[in-house]
C-alpha positions in Angstrom: 0.2 0.2 -0.1 1.2 3.4 -1.0 1.4 5.9 1.8 1.3 9.6 0.4 4.6 11.6 1.5 3.5 15.2 1.7 6.3 17.6 1.4 6.9 21.3 1.1 9.1 22.5 -1.9 12.0 22.9 0.7 11.5 19.4 1.7 11.5 17.9 -1.6 14.7 19.7 -2.5 16.5 18.6 0.4 15.2 14.6 -0.1 16.7 15.4 -3.6 19.9 16.8 -2.8 20.4 14.1 -0.2 19.8 11.7 -2.9 22.3 12.9 -5.3 24.8 13.5 -2.5 24.3 9.5 -1.3 24.5 8.1 -4.8 27.5 10.3 -6.3 29.5 10.6 -3.4 28.7 8.3 -0.5 28.1 5.1 -2.7 31.3 5.6 -4.4 33.2 5.9 -1.4 31.6 3.0 0.3 32.8 1.2 -3.2 36.6 2.6 -2.5 36.4 1.3 0.9 35.2 -2.3 0.0 37.8 -2.2 -2.6 40.6 -1.3 -0.4 39.7 -3.4 2.4 39.6 -6.5 0.0 43.2 -6.1 -0.6 44.2 -6.7 3.0 43.4 -10.4 2.7 41.2 -12.8 4.3 37.7 -11.2 4.5 36.2 -13.4 7.3 38.3 -11.4 10.0 38.9 -8.2 8.1 37.2 -5.6 10.1 37.6 -2.7 7.3 35.9 -4.9 5.0 32.8 -5.8 7.4 32.4 -2.2 8.5 32.7 -0.9 5.0 29.9 -3.6 4.0 27.9 -2.2 6.7 28.3 1.2 5.9 27.2 0.2 2.1 24.3 -1.4 3.4 23.2 1.7 5.4 24.0 3.9 2.3 21.7 1.9 0.0 18.9 1.6 2.6 18.8 5.2 3.1 18.7 5.4 -0.8 15.9 3.2 -1.3 13.8 5.1 1.7 14.3 8.4 0.0 13.5 7.0 -3.3 10.2 5.3 -2.0 9.4 8.7 -0.4 10.1 10.8 -3.9 7.7 8.2 -5.6 5.1 8.6 -3.2 5.5 12.6 -2.7 2.6 15.0 -3.0 3.6 18.7 -2.9 2.0 21.0 -0.5 0.4 23.7 -2.2 1.8 27.1 -2.2 -1.8 28.2 -2.0 -2.7 27.5 1.4 -6.1 27.9 2.8 -6.3 30.3 5.8 -9.7 29.8 6.9 -8.9 26.6 8.7 -5.7 24.9 9.9 -4.5 22.6 6.8 -1.2 21.2 5.4 1.3 24.0 4.4 -0.6 26.8 6.6 1.7 28.5 9.5 -0.4 28.3 12.7 -0.2 30.5 15.8 -1.6 28.8 18.9 -1.7 29.7 22.7 -1.0 26.5 24.6 -3.2 26.8 27.7 -1.7 23.8 29.5 2.0 25.5 29.3 0.7 29.1 29.4 2.7 29.7 26.3 2.5 31.0 22.6 4.0 28.9 19.5 4.0 29.1 15.9 4.4 26.0 13.9 4.1 25.3 9.9 1.9 22.3 9.3 4.0 19.7 7.3 4.1 15.9 6.4 5.5 13.4 8.9 9.0 13.2 7.1 9.7 17.4 7.5 8.4 17.1 11.3 11.0 19.2 13.5 8.8 20.7 16.5 11.7 22.3 18.2 12.1 24.2 15.0 8.6 25.2 14.2 7.6 22.2 11.8 4.4 20.4 13.3 3.5 17.0 11.4 -0.3 16.8 10.5 0.1 13.2 11.8 1.4 14.3 15.5 -1.3 14.0 18.1 -1.0 18.2 18.3 -1.1 18.3 14.5 -4.2 15.9 14.1 -6.2 18.2 16.8 -5.0 21.0 15.2 -6.4 20.0 11.5 -9.2 21.8 10.4 -9.5 24.2 13.4 -10.4 27.8 12.9 -9.2 31.1 14.4 -10.6 31.1 18.1 -11.1 27.5 18.2 -10.1 25.7 21.2 -8.7 22.0 20.6 -7.8 19.5 23.0 -5.6 16.4 22.7 -4.2 13.6 25.0 -0.6 13.8 25.4 1.1 10.5 26.0 2.8 11.4 29.0 1.3 15.1 30.0 -2.4 14.4 29.8 -4.8 16.7 28.4 -3.3 19.6 26.2 -5.5 22.5 25.6 -4.4 25.0 22.7 -6.4 28.1 21.2 -5.8 28.9 17.5 -4.8 32.8 17.6 -3.8 33.1 13.7 -3.5 30.9 10.5 -1.3 32.4 7.4 0.7 31.2 4.5 
């Protein structure tokens, strides 16, 4: 089953750049390390060879993962509906539980970084906010902090 991966233009660009780096820099580096390690002799007890093969596996795994995300990517529209909280919008909230204001851009899960203002639409807070309008109060159950109450103060592009 294909899962859509919602990405901003910046997120798409970052994934494409990472994929390019892995394919054109890291993959050849891994091949060189494997060849150098092979020249050292017995492969069964060759730490350099084992390590290089593990690194190659990790690189190939990440390449596969990024290619899968790009295959299922759906670009978040720049034309964001600001009448309610949707993917791509910026939302300013007042967290009544913490008595603090926060601003987040609502993004897909692969770009989520709450500490830097990017909140996943699939997170508990993101799900609670989706569809909310300015002035709405939403509540969600936090895994370790109980009920969290938030009020939507502003929605923008």
